[in-house]
C-alpha positions as CSV (number, residue, x, y, z in Angstrom):
1,M,-28.6,-43.4,-92.0
2,R,-29.2,-40.7,-89.8
3,N,-31.4,-42.9,-88.1
4,R,-29.2,-45.6,-87.7
5,R,-26.5,-43.4,-86.3
6,K,-29.1,-42.0,-83.9
7,R,-30.1,-45.5,-82.6
8,Q,-26.5,-46.1,-82.4
9,S,-25.8,-43.2,-80.1
10,D,-29.0,-43.8,-78.0
11,S,-27.5,-47.7,-77.2
12,I,-25.4,-48.4,-74.0
13,F,-23.7,-51.2,-75.6
14,P,-20.9,-52.8,-76.2
15,L,-19.5,-52.3,-72.4
16,K,-18.0,-55.1,-69.5
17,V,-20.5,-56.9,-67.1
18,D,-19.0,-55.4,-64.2
19,E,-20.1,-51.9,-65.7
20,L,-23.8,-52.8,-66.3
21,K,-24.1,-54.2,-62.9
22,T,-23.2,-50.7,-61.8
23,I,-25.3,-49.1,-64.0
24,M,-28.6,-51.7,-63.1
25,E,-27.4,-51.4,-59.4
26,S,-27.5,-47.3,-59.1
27,K,-30.8,-46.9,-60.9
28,F,-32.2,-49.5,-58.4
29,E,-30.6,-47.9,-55.5
30,N,-29.1,-51.1,-54.4
31,N,-32.4,-52.9,-54.0
32,P,-31.9,-56.6,-52.8
33,D,-34.8,-57.8,-55.4
34,L,-32.2,-57.1,-58.3
35,A,-30.5,-60.4,-59.2
36,F,-27.6,-60.0,-61.1
37,S,-25.6,-63.1,-61.5
38,I,-22.0,-63.6,-63.3
39,Y,-21.0,-66.7,-65.3
40,E,-17.6,-67.1,-67.1
41,Q,-16.9,-69.4,-69.9
42,E,-13.2,-69.5,-71.0
43,N,-12.7,-66.0,-70.0
44,K,-15.7,-64.8,-71.5
45,K,-18.2,-63.2,-69.0
46,V,-22.1,-63.5,-69.2
47,A,-24.8,-62.0,-66.9
48,V,-28.1,-62.8,-66.0
49,F,-30.4,-60.3,-64.3
50,S,-33.6,-59.9,-63.2
51,I,-36.3,-59.1,-60.8
52,A,-36.5,-61.6,-58.2
53,Y,-40.1,-61.7,-57.3
54,M,-41.2,-60.6,-60.9
55,V,-40.1,-64.0,-62.6
56,E,-41.0,-67.5,-62.5
57,A,-37.6,-68.9,-60.4
58,E,-38.3,-72.5,-61.9
59,M,-38.6,-71.4,-65.4
60,V,-35.6,-69.2,-65.5
61,E,-33.6,-72.2,-63.4
62,N,-35.0,-75.0,-65.8
63,Y,-35.6,-73.5,-69.1
64,L,-32.9,-70.6,-69.3
65,L,-30.0,-70.9,-66.8
66,K,-29.4,-75.0,-67.2
67,P,-29.6,-74.8,-71.1
68,L,-27.0,-71.6,-71.1
69,L,-24.5,-73.2,-68.7
70,N,-24.8,-76.6,-70.7
71,M,-24.1,-74.6,-74.2
72,K,-21.0,-76.3,-76.2
73,K,-21.0,-73.4,-78.4
74,E,-19.3,-70.3,-77.4
75,W,-21.5,-67.6,-76.0
76,T,-22.6,-65.0,-78.4
77,K,-26.0,-63.3,-78.9
78,K,-26.7,-64.9,-81.8
79,S,-25.8,-68.5,-80.3
80,I,-28.0,-67.9,-77.1
81,L,-31.1,-67.2,-79.0
82,N,-30.6,-70.1,-81.3
83,E,-30.2,-72.8,-78.6
84,I,-32.6,-71.6,-75.9
85,P,-35.1,-70.6,-78.1
86,L,-38.0,-69.1,-75.5
87,G,-41.3,-67.6,-76.3
88,G,-41.0,-63.9,-75.9
89,S,-37.2,-63.7,-76.7
90,D,-36.1,-60.4,-78.1
91,T,-32.9,-57.9,-78.1
92,K,-32.6,-54.7,-76.8
93,D,-29.9,-52.1,-76.7
94,K,-31.5,-49.1,-74.9
95,L,-31.3,-48.5,-71.3
96,E,-34.8,-47.3,-71.0
97,D,-36.3,-50.4,-72.8
98,I,-34.5,-52.6,-70.1
99,L,-35.4,-50.5,-67.1
100,H,-39.1,-50.8,-68.6
101,K,-39.7,-54.5,-69.5
102,I,-36.9,-55.7,-66.2
103,M,-40.3,-54.4,-64.5
104,I,-42.8,-56.4,-66.2
105,G,-41.1,-60.1,-65.4
106,E,-38.3,-60.1,-68.1
107,V,-35.4,-61.8,-67.4
108,F,-32.0,-60.4,-69.6
109,V,-28.8,-62.0,-70.7
110,Y,-25.7,-60.3,-71.7
111,V,-22.7,-61.5,-73.1
112,E,-19.6,-59.0,-72.3
113,G,-18.6,-57.3,-75.6
114,E,-22.0,-57.5,-77.5
115,D,-24.0,-54.7,-78.9
116,A,-27.4,-55.9,-77.4
117,V,-29.0,-58.0,-74.4
118,V,-31.2,-60.8,-75.1
119,S,-34.6,-60.8,-73.3
120,Y,-37.2,-63.4,-72.4
121,L,-40.2,-62.9,-71.0
122,L,-40.5,-65.5,-68.1
123,S,-42.9,-63.4,-65.7
124,K,-44.7,-64.5,-62.6
125,K,-48.7,-64.0,-63.5
126,E,-50.4,-63.3,-60.8
127,K,-53.9,-63.6,-60.8
128,R,-57.5,-64.2,-59.3
129,D,-59.7,-66.9,-60.9
130,L,-62.6,-65.8,-63.0
131,K,-65.8,-65.0,-61.0
132,Q,-69.1,-63.8,-61.0
133,A,-69.6,-59.9,-62.0
134,E,-70.7,-58.1,-58.4
135,T,-71.6,-54.5,-59.7
136,E,-73.7,-55.4,-62.9
137,S,-75.3,-58.3,-61.7
138,L,-77.7,-59.9,-64.7
139,V,-80.2,-62.8,-64.3
140,L,-79.7,-64.1,-68.3
141,G,-76.6,-64.0,-70.2
142,P,-72.9,-65.1,-68.8
143,K,-72.1,-63.9,-65.6
144,V,-68.4,-63.8,-66.1
145,A,-66.6,-60.8,-65.0
146,F,-63.1,-59.2,-66.3
147,T,-60.2,-59.9,-63.8
148,E,-57.1,-57.6,-63.3
149,S,-55.0,-59.7,-66.1
150,I,-54.8,-57.8,-69.2
151,I,-53.9,-61.3,-70.5
152,T,-56.9,-63.0,-69.2
153,N,-59.1,-60.3,-70.6
154,M,-57.8,-60.3,-74.0
155,N,-58.4,-64.1,-73.9
156,I,-62.2,-63.5,-73.0
157,V,-62.8,-61.2,-75.7
158,R,-60.9,-63.2,-78.4
159,Y,-63.1,-65.8,-77.0
160,G,-66.4,-64.0,-77.4
161,I,-65.3,-62.3,-81.0
162,R,-63.9,-65.1,-82.9
163,S,-62.8,-63.1,-86.1
164,T,-59.2,-62.3,-87.7
165,D,-60.7,-58.7,-88.3
166,L,-60.3,-58.3,-84.6
167,V,-57.9,-55.6,-83.7
168,L,-56.1,-55.5,-80.2
169,E,-53.5,-52.5,-80.6
170,R,-50.9,-52.1,-77.8
171,L,-50.3,-48.8,-76.0
172,V,-48.0,-47.8,-72.9
173,I,-49.1,-45.5,-70.9
174,G,-47.3,-43.8,-67.4
175,K,-43.7,-42.2,-67.2
176,R,-42.8,-43.5,-63.4
177,S,-44.9,-46.6,-63.9
178,P,-45.7,-47.8,-67.4
179,R,-48.8,-49.7,-67.7
180,E,-49.9,-51.6,-71.1
181,V,-53.3,-50.5,-72.6
182,R,-55.3,-52.5,-75.4
183,L,-57.4,-50.7,-78.1
184,I,-59.7,-52.7,-79.3
185,Y,-62.0,-52.7,-82.3
186,L,-63.4,-54.4,-85.5
187,K,-61.3,-53.1,-88.5
188,S,-64.0,-53.4,-90.7
189,I,-66.9,-52.1,-88.9
190,A,-65.5,-49.3,-86.7
191,N,-65.2,-45.4,-88.0
192,D,-61.6,-44.7,-88.5
193,T,-62.1,-41.0,-86.8
194,D,-63.2,-42.4,-83.8
195,I,-60.3,-44.8,-83.7
196,N,-57.7,-42.2,-84.3
197,T,-59.5,-39.5,-81.8
198,M,-59.0,-42.3,-79.1
199,R,-55.8,-43.2,-80.3
200,Q,-54.1,-39.8,-80.2
201,R,-55.9,-39.0,-76.8
202,L,-54.1,-42.2,-75.4
203,Q,-50.7,-41.4,-77.0
204,D,-50.5,-37.6,-76.2
205,L,-51.4,-38.5,-72.6
206,E,-48.5,-37.7,-70.0
207,V,-48.8,-38.9,-66.6
208,D,-46.9,-40.8,-63.7
209,N,-49.4,-43.8,-63.8
210,I,-52.6,-45.1,-64.6
211,E,-54.3,-46.6,-61.8
212,D,-57.3,-47.9,-63.0
213,A,-59.8,-47.8,-66.5
214,A,-61.9,-45.4,-64.4
215,V,-59.3,-42.9,-64.1
216,L,-58.0,-43.4,-67.4
217,T,-61.4,-42.0,-68.7
218,Q,-60.9,-39.0,-66.7
219,Y,-58.0,-37.9,-68.3
220,I,-59.2,-38.7,-71.7
221,E,-63.4,-37.5,-71.3
222,D,-64.6,-34.7,-73.7
223,S,-65.7,-32.6,-70.5
224,S,-64.0,-33.0,-67.1
225,S,-66.4,-30.5,-65.3
226,T,-69.9,-32.5,-66.1
227,I,-71.0,-35.0,-63.5
228,F,-72.1,-37.2,-66.2
229,P,-70.1,-40.1,-67.3
230,Q,-69.2,-40.0,-71.1
231,F,-67.7,-42.9,-71.5
232,Y,-69.4,-46.7,-70.5
233,L,-67.3,-48.4,-67.7
234,T,-68.2,-52.2,-67.4
235,E,-67.2,-55.2,-65.9
236,L,-68.9,-57.6,-68.2
237,P,-67.2,-59.0,-71.3
238,D,-70.8,-59.2,-73.0
239,R,-71.4,-55.8,-72.9
240,F,-67.7,-55.3,-74.0
241,T,-67.8,-57.4,-76.8
242,Y,-71.6,-56.6,-77.9
243,S,-70.4,-53.1,-78.4
244,V,-67.5,-53.8,-80.3
245,I,-69.5,-55.6,-82.6
246,K,-72.0,-53.2,-82.9
247,G,-68.8,-50.9,-84.2
248,K,-67.7,-48.9,-80.9
249,I,-64.3,-49.0,-79.6
250,G,-63.4,-50.7,-76.4
251,V,-60.3,-50.1,-73.9
252,L,-58.6,-52.8,-71.8
253,V,-56.3,-51.5,-68.9
254,E,-53.6,-53.7,-67.4
255,N,-54.1,-54.6,-63.7
256,S,-57.5,-53.2,-64.2
257,P,-60.7,-55.6,-63.7
258,D,-62.8,-52.8,-65.7
259,A,-62.9,-51.8,-69.2
260,F,-64.5,-49.0,-71.0
261,I,-66.2,-48.2,-74.1
262,A,-66.4,-45.3,-76.5
263,P,-68.5,-43.5,-77.8
264,S,-71.6,-43.4,-75.2
265,S,-74.2,-41.8,-75.9
266,F,-76.8,-40.9,-72.6
267,F,-79.2,-44.0,-73.7
268,S,-76.2,-46.2,-73.4
269,F,-76.2,-45.7,-69.6
270,L,-79.6,-47.2,-69.2
271,E,-79.2,-50.1,-71.6
272,S,-78.5,-53.6,-70.5
273,T,-77.1,-56.6,-72.1
274,E,-80.2,-58.4,-70.3
275,D,-82.5,-56.4,-72.7
276,I,-81.3,-58.5,-75.8
277,Y,-81.4,-62.2,-73.9
278,M,-85.0,-61.7,-73.3
279,R,-88.0,-61.3,-75.8
280,W,-88.3,-58.0,-77.7
281,N,-91.5,-56.9,-76.0
282,A,-90.0,-57.5,-72.4
283,G,-87.0,-55.8,-73.2
284,T,-88.8,-52.9,-74.5
285,F,-90.9,-52.7,-71.3
286,L,-87.9,-52.8,-68.8
287,R,-86.3,-49.5,-71.0
288,F,-89.6,-47.8,-70.6
289,L,-89.7,-48.4,-67.0
290,R,-86.2,-47.1,-66.7
291,F,-86.9,-44.0,-68.4
292,F,-89.7,-43.6,-66.5
293,A,-87.7,-44.2,-63.1
294,I,-85.1,-41.3,-64.0
295,F,-88.0,-38.9,-64.3
296,I,-89.0,-40.2,-60.7
297,A,-85.4,-40.1,-59.4
298,I,-85.2,-36.2,-60.7
299,L,-88.6,-34.6,-60.6
300,L,-90.4,-36.8,-57.3
301,T,-89.1,-35.2,-54.4
302,P,-88.5,-31.5,-56.0
303,A,-92.2,-31.6,-57.3
304,Y,-93.2,-33.0,-53.7
305,V,-91.0,-29.7,-52.4
306,A,-92.4,-27.0,-55.0
307,A,-96.0,-28.5,-54.1
308,T,-95.8,-28.3,-50.3
309,T,-94.0,-24.5,-50.2
310,F,-95.4,-22.5,-53.0
311,H,-98.2,-24.7,-55.1
312,Y,-101.1,-26.0,-52.5
313,E,-103.8,-25.7,-55.0
314,V,-102.2,-28.9,-57.1
315,I,-102.5,-31.3,-54.6
316,P,-106.0,-33.0,-54.2
317,T,-108.5,-31.9,-51.3
318,Q,-108.2,-35.3,-49.5
319,E,-104.3,-35.9,-50.1
320,L,-103.5,-32.0,-48.7
321,I,-105.3,-32.8,-45.2
322,T,-103.2,-36.1,-45.2
323,I,-100.0,-34.2,-45.8
324,G,-100.8,-31.3,-43.5
325,E,-101.7,-33.8,-40.8
326,S,-98.2,-35.9,-41.3
327,R,-96.6,-32.2,-41.3
328,A,-98.1,-30.8,-38.3
329,K,-95.3,-32.2,-35.9
330,V,-92.6,-30.9,-38.4
331,P,-91.1,-27.6,-37.4
332,F,-88.8,-27.4,-40.4
333,P,-89.9,-26.1,-44.2
334,P,-90.2,-28.5,-46.7
335,I,-86.8,-28.2,-48.5
336,Y,-84.9,-28.8,-45.0
337,E,-86.7,-31.6,-44.7
338,A,-86.1,-33.0,-47.9
339,L,-82.8,-32.3,-48.1
340,V,-81.9,-33.6,-44.3
341,L,-84.2,-36.9,-45.4
342,E,-81.9,-37.3,-48.8
343,F,-78.7,-36.9,-47.0
344,M,-79.5,-39.9,-44.5
345,I,-80.2,-42.0,-47.6
346,E,-77.1,-41.3,-49.2
347,M,-75.1,-42.1,-46.0
348,L,-76.8,-44.9,-45.8
349,R,-76.2,-46.2,-48.8
350,E,-72.4,-45.2,-48.6
351,A,-72.2,-46.8,-45.3
352,G,-73.7,-49.9,-46.3
353,A,-71.2,-49.9,-49.8
354,R,-68.0,-49.5,-47.8
355,L,-69.0,-52.0,-44.9
356,P,-68.1,-55.9,-45.4
357,T,-70.8,-57.2,-47.5
358,K,-72.9,-59.1,-44.7
359,I,-73.0,-56.3,-42.4
360,G,-73.2,-54.0,-45.3
361,Q,-76.7,-55.4,-46.3
362,T,-77.9,-55.5,-42.4
363,I,-77.0,-51.6,-42.3
364,G,-78.8,-50.6,-45.5
365,I,-81.7,-52.4,-44.8
366,V,-82.3,-52.0,-40.9
367,G,-80.7,-49.0,-40.7
368,G,-83.1,-47.4,-43.5
369,V,-86.5,-48.8,-41.4
370,V,-85.2,-47.5,-37.9
371,V,-83.8,-44.0,-39.2
372,G,-86.7,-43.7,-41.3
373,T,-89.0,-44.5,-38.2
374,A,-87.1,-42.5,-35.8
375,A,-87.1,-39.5,-37.9
376,V,-91.0,-39.5,-38.0
377,Q,-91.1,-40.1,-34.5
378,A,-88.8,-37.3,-33.5
379,G,-90.8,-34.7,-36.1
380,I,-87.8,-34.4,-38.3
381,T,-90.1,-35.0,-41.1
382,S,-93.3,-36.7,-42.2
383,N,-94.6,-39.6,-43.3
384,F,-95.4,-38.8,-47.0
385,L,-91.8,-37.6,-47.6
386,V,-90.4,-40.9,-45.9
387,V,-92.6,-42.3,-49.1
388,I,-91.2,-40.2,-51.6
389,V,-87.8,-40.2,-50.7
390,A,-87.5,-43.9,-50.8
391,L,-89.2,-44.1,-54.0
392,S,-86.7,-41.7,-55.7
393,A,-84.0,-43.7,-54.1
394,L,-85.4,-46.9,-55.4
395,A,-85.8,-45.3,-58.8
396,S,-82.3,-44.4,-59.3
397,Y,-81.2,-48.0,-58.2
398,T,-83.0,-49.0,-61.7
399,I,-80.5,-47.6,-63.7
400,P,-77.9,-50.2,-64.6
401,N,-74.7,-48.1,-64.6
402,Y,-73.7,-47.2,-61.4
403,L,-72.1,-43.9,-62.8
404,M,-75.1,-42.9,-64.1
405,S,-76.7,-43.6,-61.0
406,T,-74.7,-42.0,-58.7
407,S,-75.1,-38.6,-61.2
408,I,-79.1,-38.8,-61.1
409,R,-78.9,-38.7,-57.5
410,I,-76.2,-36.2,-57.2
411,F,-78.5,-34.0,-59.7
412,R,-81.8,-34.3,-57.6
413,F,-79.5,-32.2,-54.7
414,P,-79.8,-28.9,-56.8
415,M,-83.3,-29.6,-58.2
416,I,-84.6,-29.8,-54.6
417,I,-82.5,-26.3,-53.5
418,L,-84.3,-25.1,-56.9
419,A,-87.8,-26.2,-56.4
420,G,-87.4,-25.0,-52.5
421,T,-86.5,-21.4,-53.4
422,L,-88.7,-20.7,-56.8
423,G,-91.5,-23.4,-56.9
424,M,-92.0,-25.1,-60.2
425,I,-90.4,-22.2,-62.0
426,G,-87.3,-23.8,-60.2
427,I,-88.2,-27.5,-61.4
428,M,-88.2,-25.7,-65.0
429,F,-85.2,-23.9,-64.9
430,G,-83.6,-27.1,-63.6
431,I,-85.0,-29.4,-66.5
432,C,-84.2,-26.8,-68.8
433,F,-80.2,-26.5,-67.8
434,L,-80.2,-30.2,-67.5
435,I,-81.7,-30.5,-71.3
436,I,-78.9,-27.8,-72.7
437,H,-76.2,-29.3,-70.7
438,L,-76.8,-33.1,-72.4
439,L,-76.7,-31.6,-75.7
440,K,-73.5,-29.6,-75.5
441,L,-71.8,-32.6,-74.1
442,T,-69.9,-35.2,-76.5
443,S,-68.4,-38.5,-76.3
444,L,-65.6,-39.1,-78.2
445,G,-66.4,-36.1,-80.3
446,R,-70.1,-38.1,-80.9
447,P,-73.4,-36.0,-79.8
448,Y,-74.3,-37.4,-76.1
449,L,-77.9,-37.4,-76.8
450,A,-77.5,-39.7,-79.9
451,P,-80.2,-40.3,-82.0
452,I,-82.2,-37.7,-80.1
453,Y,-79.8,-34.5,-81.5
454,P,-79.3,-35.1,-84.2
455,F,-82.3,-37.0,-84.7
456,R,-82.3,-40.2,-86.4
457,W,-85.7,-42.1,-86.5
458,E,-83.8,-45.4,-87.8
459,D,-81.8,-45.6,-84.4
460,L,-84.6,-44.9,-82.1
461,N,-85.5,-48.8,-81.7
462,K,-81.6,-49.2,-80.5
463,V,-82.1,-47.1,-77.4
464,L,-85.9,-46.0,-76.8
465,Y,-87.5,-49.7,-77.7
466,R,-86.7,-53.2,-79.2
467,L,-87.7,-54.6,-82.1
468,P,-87.5,-58.1,-82.9
469,M,-84.1,-59.5,-83.9
470,S,-85.2,-60.4,-87.2
471,K,-86.0,-56.7,-88.0
472,Q,-82.6,-54.9,-86.4
473,H,-80.5,-55.4,-89.8
474,K,-78.9,-52.2,-89.2
475,R,-76.2,-51.1,-86.9
476,F,-76.3,-47.6,-85.2
477,S,-76.1,-45.2,-87.5
478,S,-75.3,-42.2,-85.5
479,Y,-71.7,-43.2,-85.1
480,Q,-71.4,-43.7,-88.9
481,P,-69.5,-47.5,-88.9
482,K,-67.9,-48.5,-92.1
483,D,-70.2,-51.6,-92.4
484,L,-74.2,-50.5,-91.7
485,I,-75.7,-53.6,-92.7
486,R,-75.7,-56.6,-89.9
487,F,-77.2,-58.9,-91.8
488,R,-79.8,-59.2,-95.0
489,K,-83.6,-58.8,-93.8
490,R,-84.9,-60.9,-96.6
491,K,-82.7,-63.7,-95.2
492,A,-83.6,-63.4,-91.7
493,V,-87.3,-63.4,-91.9
494,K,-87.7,-66.2,-94.9
495,K,-90.4,-68.6,-94.0
496,K,-89.6,-72.7,-94.0
497,D,-92.2,-75.0,-94.6
498,I,-92.9,-77.6,-92.0
499,D,-91.7,-80.3,-94.3
500,E,-88.4,-78.7,-94.3
């Protein structure tokens, strides 16, 4: 009874049509895009209002206004719903709900004296066609990418996971510009604690608006002070559905061409869906290659700086002569030389990314060659360091995830400074700091270095290397899914005779 009284007190109805028009015009500051039409039938008024550019004008005209004006029954809320049974119809009696829904393309019909308005979802869908992914390129596997339409993205996910167990939980985030968010998981697999944690973080978020999925991750991540991403941001539907089937949680955001996955470990950012499309031994080789590339990206340039500054004894004699000859004309110490060249590489990369595609590719290739050659001839840097920095940059680009690749490149700068000031001791200090920092990080409350910490032998084949498909009969146990078994191992390896 108390809830019913509260609901009635929040309602602005019943009222006259002219009063409703005054309220709506005041809320929209007499915006000319507010279409508010009044019709009469035997001394009874009805109002039809919406935002003009947010609705399909042809559908409003043919499927709503014509049937409404041709109705032989008396205009009432009930009769309109019965005579015009369009999809997405509903009733609303709170001004806040009306203002929110009118901004996403709903049309409202109000009969004077009724206790609620009738709403129809006739929104205009502005969306681009499905295209190939740009930031996460693949050789094997599906090439389609998410779009800005959350409806389209949900259809893609439904097409990829054809299960009645799939949950697409709807949430709305944003006070001044509300935006729809979908929490997606498999109910029989995903861990309830992870689901509740993600739901609570999203529901407790109080912001004016959410620009993109990448922005949303920064609001709800476990630690905002680290440079390492804690949720996997992707534009690939196959990566998204693959993770959800494994028991993880996915989130789609309205008007965002990206989705994110949680929880995500450090090793998740070194995986590619292409690994599972290849033979298991080729996929294992590529994973080992990426791990090796990370060590090169982080340690190669700092090791050169430390060796040429403090530890000449670790360099072979013949190589030391070559390095000495190449550095003969360089007036700067190795640390300045390395930092200048690293900054030049980063500026070229940023310029190539921001310029139009064709010009950007030219700047990235020609600019790198020209600037590197000119820097050597001008005596700013040595030939040997140009090769070292190029290898470090190339190694950082082998990481499949753009955010993790950026984090590795940023971390290389303090490592160079430590190497140039403290030598090998500085490098070891930096490595220890990195390991301790990663050990402290979590993703949705789960350890960031799982399954290395806490150590789980049975999960190593899912992050460090790959086994044949017939032997991957368990899910990632570190995240404690409800159903750990993917399939029965005996049935997967059962042999059949040639005659069968």
